[in-house]
Each structure stands twice: as C-alpha cells, then as structure tokens.
DRENPA-3360 file (N, C-alpha, C; in nm, 2 decimals, always signed):
BEGIN
1 = MIVIAGNT = +0.08/-0.12/+0.00/+0.00/+0.00/+0.00/+0.09/+0.13/+0.00 ~ +0.02/+0.24/-0.04/+0.09/+0.37/-0.03/+0.03/+0.45/+0.08 ~ +0.12/+0.49/+0.17/+0.07/+0.57/+0.28/+0.14/+0.71/+0.28 ~ +0.06/+0.81/+0.27/+0.11/+0.95/+0.27/+0.06/+1.03/+0.39 ~ +0.15/+1.07/+0.47/+0.12/+1.15/+0.59/+0.02/+1.08/+0.67 ~ +0.04/+0.94/+0.68/-0.05/+0.86/+0.77/-0.18/+0.81/+0.70 ~ -0.20/+0.85/+0.58/-0.33/+0.81/+0.51/-0.30/+0.72/+0.39 ~ -0.37/+0.61/+0.38/-0.36/+0.52/+0.27/-0.42/+0.59/+0.14;
9 = VQPDSVGE = -0.35/+0.59/+0.03/-0.40/+0.65/-0.09/-0.39/+0.55/-0.20 ~ -0.47/+0.58/-0.30/-0.47/+0.50/-0.43/-0.38/+0.56/-0.53 ~ -0.33/+0.49/-0.62/-0.23/+0.54/-0.72/-0.29/+0.66/-0.80 ~ -0.42/+0.65/-0.84/-0.48/+0.75/-0.92/-0.49/+0.89/-0.85 ~ -0.48/+0.89/-0.72/-0.49/+1.02/-0.64/-0.35/+1.09/-0.63 ~ -0.24/+1.02/-0.67/-0.11/+1.08/-0.66/-0.08/+1.19/-0.77 ~ -0.13/+1.16/-0.89/-0.11/+1.25/-1.00/-0.16/+1.20/-1.13 ~ -0.16/+1.27/-1.23/-0.21/+1.23/-1.36/-0.09/+1.17/-1.44;
17 = YAPGGVEK = -0.08/+1.04/-1.42/+0.03/+0.97/-1.49/-0.04/+0.88/-1.60 ~ +0.02/+0.88/-1.72/-0.04/+0.81/-1.83/-0.04/+0.65/-1.81 ~ -0.15/+0.59/-1.84/-0.15/+0.44/-1.83/-0.04/+0.38/-1.92 ~ +0.03/+0.28/-1.86/+0.14/+0.22/-1.93/+0.27/+0.29/-1.92 ~ +0.27/+0.41/-1.85/+0.39/+0.49/-1.83/+0.47/+0.43/-1.71 ~ +0.59/+0.48/-1.70/+0.68/+0.43/-1.60/+0.62/+0.46/-1.46 ~ +0.58/+0.59/-1.44/+0.54/+0.63/-1.31/+0.41/+0.55/-1.26 ~ +0.32/+0.53/-1.36/+0.20/+0.46/-1.32/+0.23/+0.32/-1.29;
25 = AILDQLAA = +0.32/+0.25/-1.36/+0.36/+0.12/-1.33/+0.42/+0.11/-1.19 ~ +0.51/+0.20/-1.15/+0.57/+0.20/-1.02/+0.47/+0.22/-0.91 ~ +0.37/+0.32/-0.93/+0.27/+0.34/-0.83/+0.18/+0.22/-0.81 ~ +0.15/+0.15/-0.92/+0.07/+0.02/-0.90/+0.15/-0.08/-0.82 ~ +0.28/-0.09/-0.85/+0.36/-0.19/-0.77/+0.37/-0.15/-0.62 ~ +0.38/-0.02/-0.60/+0.39/+0.02/-0.46/+0.26/+0.00/-0.39 ~ +0.15/+0.02/-0.46/+0.01/+0.00/-0.40/-0.01/-0.15/-0.37 ~ +0.04/-0.24/-0.45/+0.01/-0.38/-0.43/+0.11/-0.45/-0.34;
33 = NGNNTYDS = +0.22/-0.39/-0.30/+0.32/-0.46/-0.23/+0.38/-0.38/-0.11 ~ +0.38/-0.44/+0.01/+0.44/-0.38/+0.12/+0.37/-0.26/+0.18 ~ +0.44/-0.19/+0.27/+0.39/-0.07/+0.33/+0.48/+0.04/+0.30 ~ +0.45/+0.12/+0.20/+0.54/+0.23/+0.15/+0.49/+0.36/+0.20 ~ +0.57/+0.42/+0.28/+0.53/+0.54/+0.35/+0.60/+0.67/+0.30 ~ +0.53/+0.78/+0.29/+0.59/+0.90/+0.24/+0.53/+1.02/+0.33 ~ +0.61/+1.12/+0.34/+0.57/+1.24/+0.42/+0.47/+1.33/+0.34 ~ +0.48/+1.32/+0.21/+0.40/+1.41/+0.13/+0.39/+1.35/-0.01;
41 = VDQLKFEL = +0.29/+1.40/-0.09/+0.28/+1.36/-0.23/+0.40/+1.40/-0.31 ~ +0.45/+1.52/-0.28/+0.57/+1.57/-0.35/+0.69/+1.48/-0.33 ~ +0.70/+1.42/-0.21/+0.81/+1.33/-0.18/+0.80/+1.21/-0.27 ~ +0.68/+1.16/-0.28/+0.66/+1.04/-0.37/+0.68/+1.07/-0.51 ~ +0.64/+1.19/-0.56/+0.65/+1.23/-0.70/+0.80/+1.25/-0.73 ~ +0.88/+1.29/-0.63/+1.02/+1.31/-0.65/+1.08/+1.17/-0.68 ~ +1.05/+1.07/-0.60/+1.10/+0.94/-0.62/+1.06/+0.88/-0.76 ~ +0.94/+0.91/-0.80/+0.89/+0.86/-0.93/+0.98/+0.92/-1.04;
49 = TLRKEIME = +1.00/+1.05/-1.03/+1.08/+1.13/-1.13/+1.22/+1.07/-1.14 ~ +1.28/+1.06/-1.02/+1.42/+1.01/-1.01/+1.43/+0.87/-1.07 ~ +1.34/+0.78/-1.03/+1.34/+0.65/-1.09/+1.33/+0.65/-1.24 ~ +1.25/+0.73/-1.29/+1.24/+0.74/-1.44/+1.37/+0.79/-1.50 ~ +1.43/+0.88/-1.43/+1.56/+0.94/-1.49/+1.67/+0.83/-1.47 ~ +1.67/+0.75/-1.37/+1.77/+0.64/-1.36/+1.76/+0.55/-1.48 ~ +1.63/+0.51/-1.51/+1.61/+0.43/-1.63/+1.67/+0.49/-1.75 ~ +1.64/+0.62/-1.77/+1.68/+0.69/-1.89/+1.83/+0.71/-1.90;
57 = ASKQLYRS = +1.89/+0.73/-1.78/+2.04/+0.74/-1.78/+2.10/+0.61/-1.81 ~ +2.04/+0.50/-1.77/+2.09/+0.37/-1.81/+2.09/+0.35/-1.96 ~ +1.98/+0.38/-2.02/+1.97/+0.37/-2.17/+2.07/+0.46/-2.24 ~ +2.09/+0.58/-2.19/+2.18/+0.67/-2.25/+2.33/+0.62/-2.24 ~ +2.36/+0.56/-2.12/+2.50/+0.51/-2.10/+2.52/+0.39/-2.19 ~ +2.42/+0.31/-2.21/+2.43/+0.20/-2.30/+2.46/+0.24/-2.45 ~ +2.41/+0.36/-2.48/+2.43/+0.41/-2.62/+2.55/+0.50/-2.63 ~ +2.62/+0.53/-2.52/+2.73/+0.63/-2.51/+2.86/+0.58/-2.58;
65 = GMGFEIFR = +2.88/+0.45/-2.59/+3.00/+0.40/-2.64/+3.11/+0.37/-2.54 ~ +3.07/+0.39/-2.41/+3.17/+0.36/-2.31/+3.21/+0.21/-2.31 ~ +3.33/+0.18/-2.30/+3.38/+0.04/-2.31/+3.37/-0.03/-2.17 ~ +3.38/-0.16/-2.18/+3.39/-0.25/-2.06/+3.54/-0.28/-2.04 ~ +3.59/-0.26/-1.92/+3.73/-0.29/-1.89/+3.74/-0.34/-1.75 ~ +3.83/-0.43/-1.72/+3.86/-0.47/-1.58/+3.94/-0.35/-1.52 ~ +3.94/-0.35/-1.38/+4.00/-0.23/-1.31/+4.14/-0.20/-1.36 ~ +4.22/-0.30/-1.38/+4.36/-0.26/-1.42/+4.38/-0.21/-1.56;
73 = ETRCNPDY = +4.27/-0.21/-1.63/+4.28/-0.15/-1.77/+4.17/-0.04/-1.79 ~ +4.12/+0.02/-1.69/+4.02/+0.12/-1.71/+4.08/+0.24/-1.77 ~ +4.00/+0.33/-1.83/+4.05/+0.45/-1.89/+3.94/+0.56/-1.88 ~ +3.99/+0.68/-1.88/+3.89/+0.80/-1.87/+3.95/+0.92/-1.94 ~ +3.87/+1.02/-1.96/+3.92/+1.14/-2.02/+4.00/+1.23/-1.92 ~ +4.13/+1.24/-1.95/+4.21/+1.31/-1.85/+4.18/+1.46/-1.84 ~ +4.10/+1.52/-1.93/+4.05/+1.66/-1.91/+3.96/+1.68/-1.79 ~ +3.90/+1.57/-1.75/+3.80/+1.58/-1.64/+3.83/+1.49/-1.52;
81 = WKRTEEGG = +3.90/+1.38/-1.54/+3.92/+1.28/-1.44/+4.07/+1.24/-1.43 ~ +4.11/+1.20/-1.31/+4.24/+1.14/-1.29/+4.21/+0.99/-1.26 ~ +4.28/+0.91/-1.34/+4.27/+0.76/-1.31/+4.35/+0.73/-1.19 ~ +4.29/+0.66/-1.09/+4.36/+0.62/-0.97/+4.43/+0.49/-0.99 ~ +4.52/+0.46/-0.90/+4.60/+0.33/-0.91/+4.51/+0.21/-0.90 ~ +4.39/+0.23/-0.83/+4.30/+0.12/-0.82/+4.21/+0.10/-0.94 ~ +4.22/+0.20/-1.03/+4.13/+0.19/-1.15/+4.01/+0.27/-1.15 ~ +3.99/+0.35/-1.05/+3.88/+0.44/-1.04/+3.90/+0.57/-1.11;
89 = FLLKSGVK = +3.80/+0.66/-1.11/+3.81/+0.79/-1.17/+3.79/+0.90/-1.07 ~ +3.89/+0.98/-1.05/+3.88/+1.09/-0.95/+3.86/+1.22/-1.02 ~ +3.76/+1.30/-0.98/+3.73/+1.43/-1.03/+3.85/+1.52/-1.02 ~ +3.89/+1.58/-1.12/+4.01/+1.67/-1.12/+3.97/+1.80/-1.05 ~ +4.07/+1.86/-0.98/+4.05/+1.99/-0.92/+4.01/+2.10/-1.02 ~ +3.92/+2.18/-0.99/+3.88/+2.29/-1.08/+3.77/+2.25/-1.18 ~ +3.74/+2.12/-1.19/+3.64/+2.08/-1.29/+3.50/+2.07/-1.23 ~ +3.40/+2.12/-1.30/+3.27/+2.11/-1.25/+3.22/+1.97/-1.25;
97 = PSKAIMDI = +3.17/+1.91/-1.14/+3.12/+1.78/-1.14/+3.01/+1.75/-1.25 ~ +2.93/+1.84/-1.28/+2.82/+1.83/-1.38/+2.88/+1.81/-1.52 ~ +2.99/+1.89/-1.55/+3.05/+1.88/-1.68/+3.13/+1.74/-1.69 ~ +3.18/+1.70/-1.58/+3.26/+1.57/-1.59/+3.17/+1.45/-1.61 ~ +3.05/+1.45/-1.54/+2.96/+1.34/-1.56/+2.90/+1.34/-1.70 ~ +2.87/+1.46/-1.75/+2.82/+1.47/-1.89/+2.92/+1.43/-1.99 ~ +3.05/+1.45/-1.97/+3.15/+1.41/-2.06/+3.15/+1.26/-2.08 ~ +3.12/+1.19/-1.98/+3.11/+1.04/-1.99/+3.01/+1.00/-2.10;
105 = YENGSKYG = +2.90/+1.07/-2.09/+2.79/+1.04/-2.19/+2.81/+1.10/-2.33 ~ +2.88/+1.21/-2.33/+2.91/+1.27/-2.46/+3.03/+1.22/-2.53 ~ +3.13/+1.17/-2.46/+3.25/+1.11/-2.51/+3.28/+0.98/-2.45 ~ +3.18/+0.89/-2.46/+3.19/+0.76/-2.40/+3.31/+0.67/-2.45 ~ +3.35/+0.69/-2.57/+3.46/+0.61/-2.63/+3.59/+0.64/-2.56 ~ +3.60/+0.75/-2.48/+3.72/+0.78/-2.41/+3.72/+0.71/-2.27 ~ +3.62/+0.64/-2.24/+3.61/+0.58/-2.11/+3.59/+0.43/-2.12 ~ +3.64/+0.36/-2.02/+3.62/+0.21/-2.01/+3.63/+0.17/-1.86;
113 = TECATAMM = +3.53/+0.10/-1.81/+3.53/+0.06/-1.68/+3.44/-0.07/-1.66 ~ +3.42/-0.12/-1.54/+3.34/-0.24/-1.52/+3.20/-0.20/-1.47 ~ +3.12/-0.31/-1.44/+2.98/-0.29/-1.43/+2.94/-0.21/-1.30 ~ +3.01/-0.23/-1.19/+2.97/-0.16/-1.07/+2.99/-0.01/-1.08 ~ +3.10/+0.03/-1.13/+3.13/+0.17/-1.15/+3.03/+0.23/-1.25 ~ +2.98/+0.16/-1.35/+2.88/+0.21/-1.44/+2.75/+0.24/-1.37 ~ +2.72/+0.16/-1.27/+2.60/+0.18/-1.19/+2.60/+0.32/-1.12 ~ +2.72/+0.36/-1.07/+2.73/+0.48/-1.00/+2.72/+0.60/-1.10;
121 = IVYYKALL = +2.78/+0.58/-1.22/+2.77/+0.68/-1.32/+2.62/+0.71/-1.36 ~ +2.54/+0.60/-1.36/+2.40/+0.61/-1.39/+2.33/+0.69/-1.29 ~ +2.35/+0.66/-1.16/+2.28/+0.74/-1.05/+2.32/+0.88/-1.05 ~ +2.45/+0.91/-1.07/+2.49/+1.05/-1.08/+2.43/+1.13/-1.19 ~ +2.42/+1.06/-1.31/+2.36/+1.13/-1.43/+2.21/+1.15/-1.40 ~ +2.14/+1.06/-1.34/+2.00/+1.08/-1.31/+1.98/+1.20/-1.21 ~ +2.06/+1.20/-1.11/+2.06/+1.31/-1.01/+2.09/+1.45/-1.08 ~ +2.18/+1.45/-1.17/+2.22/+1.57/-1.24/+2.10/+1.62/-1.32;
129 = TVFGDTLF = +2.03/+1.53/-1.38/+1.91/+1.57/-1.46/+1.80/+1.63/-1.37 ~ +1.78/+1.56/-1.25/+1.67/+1.61/-1.16/+1.71/+1.73/-1.08 ~ +1.84/+1.74/-1.04/+1.88/+1.85/-0.96/+1.91/+1.98/-1.04 ~ +1.96/+1.95/-1.16/+2.02/+2.06/-1.24/+2.17/+2.09/-1.20 ~ +2.24/+2.16/-1.29/+2.38/+2.17/-1.28/+2.42/+2.24/-1.14 ~ +2.36/+2.35/-1.11/+2.40/+2.42/-0.99/+2.39/+2.34/-0.86 ~ +2.27/+2.28/-0.84/+2.25/+2.20/-0.72/+2.34/+2.08/-0.72 ~ +2.35/+2.02/-0.83/+2.43/+1.90/-0.84/+2.58/+1.93/-0.81;
137 = DKTFPKIE = +2.63/+2.04/-0.86/+2.77/+2.07/-0.83/+2.79/+2.11/-0.68 ~ +2.69/+2.17/-0.62/+2.70/+2.20/-0.48/+2.69/+2.08/-0.39 ~ +2.61/+1.98/-0.44/+2.58/+1.86/-0.36/+2.69/+1.76/-0.37 ~ +2.75/+1.75/-0.48/+2.86/+1.65/-0.51/+2.99/+1.72/-0.56 ~ +3.05/+1.80/-0.48/+3.17/+1.88/-0.52/+3.29/+1.79/-0.54 ~ +3.29/+1.67/-0.48/+3.40/+1.57/-0.50/+3.34/+1.44/-0.54 ~ +3.39/+1.38/-0.65/+3.34/+1.26/-0.70/+3.45/+1.16/-0.72 ~ +3.44/+1.04/-0.67/+3.54/+0.93/-0.72/+3.45/+0.82/-0.76;
145 = LMNWHHID = +3.47/+0.78/-0.88/+3.39/+0.67/-0.94/+3.47/+0.54/-0.93 ~ +3.42/+0.45/-0.85/+3.48/+0.32/-0.85/+3.39/+0.23/-0.76 ~ +3.31/+0.15/-0.82/+3.22/+0.06/-0.75/+3.17/+0.11/-0.62 ~ +3.18/+0.04/-0.51/+3.12/+0.08/-0.38/+3.23/+0.12/-0.28 ~ +3.36/+0.12/-0.32/+3.46/+0.15/-0.22/+3.48/+0.30/-0.19 ~ +3.45/+0.38/-0.28/+3.46/+0.53/-0.25/+3.33/+0.60/-0.28 ~ +3.22/+0.54/-0.23/+3.09/+0.59/-0.26/+3.06/+0.72/-0.18 ~ +2.99/+0.81/-0.23/+2.95/+0.93/-0.16/+2.85/+0.89/-0.05;
153 = PLLREVGY = +2.86/+0.95/+0.07/+2.77/+0.92/+0.18/+2.62/+0.94/+0.14 ~ +2.59/+1.03/+0.05/+2.46/+1.05/+0.01/+2.40/+0.94/-0.08 ~ +2.49/+0.86/-0.13/+2.45/+0.75/-0.22/+2.49/+0.61/-0.16 ~ +2.52/+0.61/-0.03/+2.58/+0.48/+0.03/+2.48/+0.37/+0.02 ~ +2.35/+0.39/+0.02/+2.25/+0.28/+0.02/+2.26/+0.21/-0.12 ~ +2.30/+0.27/-0.22/+2.32/+0.20/-0.35/+2.42/+0.09/-0.34 ~ +2.51/+0.10/-0.25/+2.62/+0.00/-0.24/+2.57/-0.12/-0.16 ~ +2.46/-0.12/-0.10/+2.41/-0.23/-0.02/+2.28/-0.29/-0.08;
161 = IVKRDVYL = +2.29/-0.42/-0.11/+2.17/-0.48/-0.17/+2.11/-0.56/-0.05 ~ +1.98/-0.54/-0.03/+1.91/-0.61/+0.08/+1.77/-0.65/+0.03 ~ +1.71/-0.74/+0.10/+1.58/-0.79/+0.05/+1.47/-0.68/+0.07 ~ +1.38/-0.67/-0.03/+1.28/-0.57/-0.03/+1.14/-0.63/-0.04 ~ +1.04/-0.55/+0.00/+0.90/-0.59/-0.02/+0.86/-0.59/-0.17 ~ +0.92/-0.50/-0.24/+0.89/-0.48/-0.38/+1.01/-0.44/-0.45 ~ +1.03/-0.49/-0.58/+1.15/-0.45/-0.66/+1.09/-0.36/-0.77 ~ +1.16/-0.25/-0.79/+1.10/-0.14/-0.88/+1.20/-0.10/-0.98;
169 = PGDRRYFA = +1.15/-0.05/-1.10/+1.24/+0.01/-1.20/+1.33/+0.12/-1.13 ~ +1.46/+0.12/-1.16/+1.55/+0.21/-1.10/+1.63/+0.15/-0.99 ~ +1.59/+0.03/-0.94/+1.67/-0.04/-0.84/+1.80/-0.10/-0.90 ~ +1.90/-0.11/-0.82/+2.02/-0.19/-0.86/+2.00/-0.33/-0.81 ~ +2.01/-0.42/-0.91/+2.00/-0.56/-0.88/+2.13/-0.63/-0.91 ~ +2.14/-0.76/-0.88/+2.27/-0.83/-0.90/+2.24/-0.97/-0.94 ~ +2.30/-1.01/-1.05/+2.30/-1.15/-1.10/+2.43/-1.22/-1.05 ~ +2.42/-1.32/-0.97/+2.54/-1.38/-0.91/+2.57/-1.51/-1.00;
177 = NPDVDPLV = +2.70/-1.53/-1.01/+2.75/-1.65/-1.09/+2.85/-1.72/-1.00 ~ +2.80/-1.80/-0.90/+2.89/-1.85/-0.79/+2.99/-1.95/-0.84 ~ +2.97/-2.02/-0.95/+3.06/-2.12/-1.01/+3.14/-2.06/-1.13 ~ +3.17/-1.93/-1.12/+3.24/-1.87/-1.23/+3.38/-1.94/-1.26 ~ +3.41/-1.94/-1.39/+3.54/-1.99/-1.43/+3.65/-1.90/-1.37 ~ +3.74/-1.95/-1.30/+3.84/-1.86/-1.23/+3.93/-1.79/-1.34 ~ +3.93/-1.83/-1.46/+4.01/-1.76/-1.56/+3.94/-1.63/-1.61 ~ +3.81/-1.62/-1.58/+3.74/-1.50/-1.62/+3.66/-1.45/-1.50;
185 = PQWQGENV = +3.73/-1.40/-1.40/+3.66/-1.36/-1.28/+3.56/-1.24/-1.30 ~ +3.58/-1.16/-1.41/+3.49/-1.05/-1.44/+3.34/-1.10/-1.46 ~ +3.33/-1.23/-1.49/+3.20/-1.29/-1.51/+3.14/-1.35/-1.38 ~ +3.19/-1.31/-1.26/+3.14/-1.37/-1.14/+3.00/-1.31/-1.10 ~ +2.96/-1.21/-1.18/+2.82/-1.16/-1.16/+2.80/-1.03/-1.24 ~ +2.68/-0.98/-1.24/+2.65/-0.86/-1.32/+2.56/-0.77/-1.24 ~ +2.62/-0.65/-1.21/+2.54/-0.54/-1.16/+2.45/-0.48/-1.26 ~ +2.32/-0.46/-1.23/+2.23/-0.41/-1.33/+2.13/-0.31/-1.27;
193 = IDLGGDQY = +2.07/-0.23/-1.36/+1.96/-0.14/-1.32/+1.84/-0.21/-1.38 ~ +1.74/-0.22/-1.29/+1.61/-0.28/-1.33/+1.53/-0.17/-1.41 ~ +1.50/-0.21/-1.53/+1.43/-0.12/-1.62/+1.28/-0.15/-1.63 ~ +1.23/-0.25/-1.55/+1.09/-0.28/-1.56/+1.07/-0.38/-1.68 ~ +0.96/-0.45/-1.67/+0.92/-0.54/-1.78/+1.02/-0.65/-1.81 ~ +1.09/-0.70/-1.71/+1.19/-0.80/-1.72/+1.30/-0.75/-1.82 ~ +1.34/-0.63/-1.81/+1.45/-0.57/-1.88/+1.55/-0.51/-1.78 ~ +1.68/-0.54/-1.80/+1.78/-0.49/-1.71/+1.90/-0.44/-1.79;
201 = YGHGIGIR = +1.96/-0.33/-1.74/+2.08/-0.28/-1.81/+2.20/-0.31/-1.73 ~ +2.30/-0.38/-1.79/+2.42/-0.42/-1.73/+2.54/-0.37/-1.82 ~ +2.63/-0.30/-1.77/+2.74/-0.25/-1.85/+2.82/-0.37/-1.90 ~ +2.84/-0.37/-2.03/+2.92/-0.48/-2.09/+2.83/-0.59/-2.14 ~ +2.71/-0.60/-2.09/+2.62/-0.71/-2.13/+2.50/-0.65/-2.20 ~ +2.48/-0.52/-2.18/+2.37/-0.45/-2.25/+2.24/-0.45/-2.18 ~ +2.13/-0.43/-2.26/+1.99/-0.43/-2.21/+1.94/-0.57/-2.25 ~ +1.91/-0.65/-2.14/+1.87/-0.79/-2.17/+1.76/-0.83/-2.07;
209 = SAEQIIRA = +1.70/-0.94/-2.09/+1.60/-1.00/-2.00/+1.68/-1.08/-1.90 ~ +1.62/-1.12/-1.79/+1.69/-1.20/-1.68/+1.74/-1.33/-1.74 ~ +1.66/-1.39/-1.82/+1.70/-1.52/-1.88/+1.82/-1.50/-1.97 ~ +1.83/-1.40/-2.05/+1.94/-1.37/-2.13/+2.07/-1.35/-2.05 ~ +2.06/-1.27/-1.94/+2.18/-1.24/-1.86/+2.22/-1.37/-1.79 ~ +2.13/-1.45/-1.74/+2.17/-1.58/-1.68/+2.24/-1.67/-1.78 ~ +2.18/-1.67/-1.90/+2.24/-1.76/-2.00/+2.39/-1.71/-2.03 ~ +2.41/-1.58/-2.04/+2.55/-1.53/-2.06/+2.64/-1.57/-1.95;
217 = LNQNRSED = +2.60/-1.55/-1.83/+2.68/-1.59/-1.71/+2.71/-1.74/-1.71 ~ +2.61/-1.82/-1.74/+2.62/-1.96/-1.73/+2.73/-2.01/-1.83 ~ +2.75/-1.94/-1.94/+2.85/-1.97/-2.04/+2.99/-1.95/-1.99 ~ +3.00/-1.89/-1.87/+3.13/-1.86/-1.82/+3.15/-1.92/-1.68 ~ +3.10/-2.04/-1.66/+3.12/-2.12/-1.54/+3.24/-2.22/-1.55 ~ +3.28/-2.26/-1.44/+3.39/-2.36/-1.44/+3.34/-2.50/-1.49 ~ +3.43/-2.58/-1.53/+3.38/-2.71/-1.59/+3.31/-2.80/-1.50 ~ +3.34/-2.79/-1.37/+3.27/-2.87/-1.27/+3.15/-2.80/-1.20;
225 = ADEEAHLL = +3.10/-2.69/-1.26/+3.00/-2.61/-1.20/+2.87/-2.69/-1.18 ~ +2.81/-2.67/-1.06/+2.68/-2.74/-1.03/+2.58/-2.64/-0.99 ~ +2.61/-2.51/-0.99/+2.51/-2.41/-0.95/+2.50/-2.30/-1.06 ~ +2.37/-2.28/-1.11/+2.35/-2.18/-1.22/+2.36/-2.04/-1.16 ~ +2.38/-1.95/-1.25/+2.37/-1.81/-1.22/+2.23/-1.78/-1.19 ~ +2.21/-1.67/-1.11/+2.07/-1.64/-1.07/+2.06/-1.49/-1.02 ~ +1.94/-1.44/-1.02/+1.91/-1.30/-0.98/+1.89/-1.31/-0.83 ~ +1.97/-1.23/-0.75/+1.95/-1.23/-0.61/+1.82/-1.16/-0.57;
233 = DSAGRPNF = +1.76/-1.21/-0.46/+1.63/-1.16/-0.41/+1.67/-1.04/-0.32 ~ +1.72/-0.93/-0.38/+1.77/-0.82/-0.30/+1.79/-0.70/-0.40 ~ +1.80/-0.58/-0.35/+1.82/-0.46/-0.43/+1.89/-0.35/-0.35 ~ +1.96/-0.27/-0.42/+2.02/-0.15/-0.36/+1.94/-0.03/-0.43 ~ +1.92/+0.07/-0.35/+1.85/+0.19/-0.41/+1.89/+0.31/-0.32 ~ +1.90/+0.43/-0.39/+1.93/+0.55/-0.31/+1.83/+0.59/-0.21 ~ +1.86/+0.67/-0.11/+1.77/+0.72/-0.01/+1.69/+0.83/-0.08 ~ +1.58/+0.80/-0.14/+1.50/+0.90/-0.21/+1.45/+1.01/-0.12;
241 = KRLYGISR = +1.42/+0.98/+0.00/+1.37/+1.08/+0.09/+1.48/+1.18/+0.13 ~ +1.60/+1.14/+0.15/+1.71/+1.23/+0.18/+1.74/+1.32/+0.06 ~ +1.74/+1.26/-0.06/+1.77/+1.33/-0.18/+1.66/+1.44/-0.21 ~ +1.53/+1.40/-0.18/+1.42/+1.49/-0.19/+1.44/+1.61/-0.10 ~ +1.49/+1.58/+0.02/+1.51/+1.69/+0.12/+1.61/+1.79/+0.07 ~ +1.71/+1.74/+0.00/+1.81/+1.83/-0.06/+1.75/+1.92/-0.16 ~ +1.67/+1.86/-0.25/+1.60/+1.93/-0.36/+1.51/+2.03/-0.30 ~ +1.43/+2.00/-0.20/+1.33/+2.08/-0.14/+1.40/+2.21/-0.07;
249 = RAAA = +1.50/+2.18/+0.00/+1.57/+2.29/+0.07/+1.63/+2.39/-0.03 ~ +1.68/+2.34/-0.14/+1.74/+2.42/-0.25/+1.63/+2.51/-0.31 ~ +1.51/+2.46/-0.32/+1.40/+2.53/-0.39/+1.33/+2.63/-0.29 ~ +1.36/+2.62/-0.16/+1.29/+2.70/-0.07/+1.34/+2.85/-0.07;
% end
C-alpha cells in the first residue's frame, strides 16, 4: 500500500500519470506490495521522477560507447578525471562535477570501466538531470567513481543490496554466478539497473532479460559447476527521501 502523511492513498490520487507509463507502473507496484510510507505527495513524486531518470540514464549510457574494462585496464578522459591506481576515476580539481559526468555520456569512447562503476555513473547522471547543474555541483563537489569502495555518503545505500518488499524500476539488482570460471573472474556476476518489464541494463552485457543475462553468465562457469547463475532476491537503491530533502531545501 501507499501511505502519505498517515493516510492510505490509491495510485490515481497521486497525480495524472499516463496508463502504461513508468510512473503509473511504479505506483501500481507500490500499492500492491508492502507498506510504502511518504511524508508528502511531492516526496513520492520526486521518487517517481528520479526512478524514471535512472532508467533513462541507463539507456543513455548503453548508447554512449563507453567500453567495458577490468579495473587494471580502465580509462577515462584526463581533461576531467584522474585515473587512480585502483582503476577508479577521481574528479580533477577545478572541474565542475556536472561537466565531468556529462562528458562520460558525450564522449563515451574515451572511457572504459566495469559494471559496478557504471551503476554509480547512472545514478549521478539521473541526479544531475533532476537537480540541475547548480545544485548537483553544490551537492557533489568531490566525486570518485569506483564501485562501492569510494561511494559518496549521500548514495551509500546504492552500495548495499538487501531484501525488499517490492522491486522497482531504478533499483540496482545483482545476478550472481557462484561457479564462475576462475580464468574470467569478471563474469562472477553482473550489476544491473532494473528497467521494468523484465529488462535490465548491465554495462558490458547491454539491455537484456533476466533469462538472457543468466544464460550469458552460465556460459562462463567452471567445468565442474553445479550451480547456475541467478538473480539475487535483493536490491540497492538511493535514499530517495534524503535526496528529496536536498532538492526541497534548495528550492525554498
């Protein structure tokens, strides 16, 4: 159910969202699963908007031409980022964070990284779209892109996947491959963004169904493998309420 300021509401009362649209699909899932509480309608609408932009940022990154590389072979545009010894990307001094994130999308061929770092790029791009340049630059003055090891405190929840009452478009999911061939450890699993309708974006694997991703991972198991790859019953997602609070204070 959806509970706003202590009152249970129906999806149609939240706003005029087109049937078959992303927001309406998410509202219907929220109404049918678990106890989803919000302080205000605007707080819920912010989550719907950000989830939609996460999906769009995923599709844009897929089309950007950014390559897939393991950490020791990552690459980035040195005009905006410094490549760290670990293989991450550190925002250079004097560079606007908004410009650096956009460069990944505009000059994707200059970049190469693995799937977890790509997830963080997606979330930053979605927040850039929702916040706008000025608020984004103020909120994230320092950025280091590298899976979950140097994650910004405002996005720390993305780094933890836990069991949820409902799984929604915009969530980070994970396909595990426990019997991966040790010669190709990069195939031990795939971080993905849930795009809804059994579609997932994973960097290096593209936009695929769960069955297609599992099939690809299964092709990279050890010879004596006895466990198939599978989608974990858990998800990571940003703290939408905290991020809404930042947006609201900036608009006040």
